[in-house]
Steps between C-alpha positions, in 0.01 A plus 500: 500500500202409719514837678496687168190307388327574830578873473378508140179319592436737790567803279252374239235434764549846650478666157179311422349589839578870456361506148182327614457740794532813284269360232222489758496881526514573127176657372292271283393758247663832419462728200785642296297752298156664490232502231512823302133505397180448702378142523139409421277229645684467830341240728725527803827639628763449767815676611844352461684417824678786677829314461490568125737773382239631251159568663202409284137400489427185300178533302333173403315534171191304397724274291707414808796707386692670779618851425729705722390860549634805680293551818562876481334545158151650505352235269625225731348672803166525314503130412575408863219723632255353251590144596477580871152648453385185320596278794 
């Protein structure tokens, strides 16, 4: 009985350790879809991590809203260029 408890405890600790180790490498913010229309009043932007399955640029609006956008769209490229010139 004592051996079974020990094995169970070790299995739970190992499962927790593995889960904790893989959680460290999970991207913090990924997008699941892109905005369909151009976004106005963008104050800043940043790219999602490369680990994300769906590449995107996150546009931060004046209201603080974060909108995912397709980095390949021409309107997104224009917004990025404008913001980079303003720096």
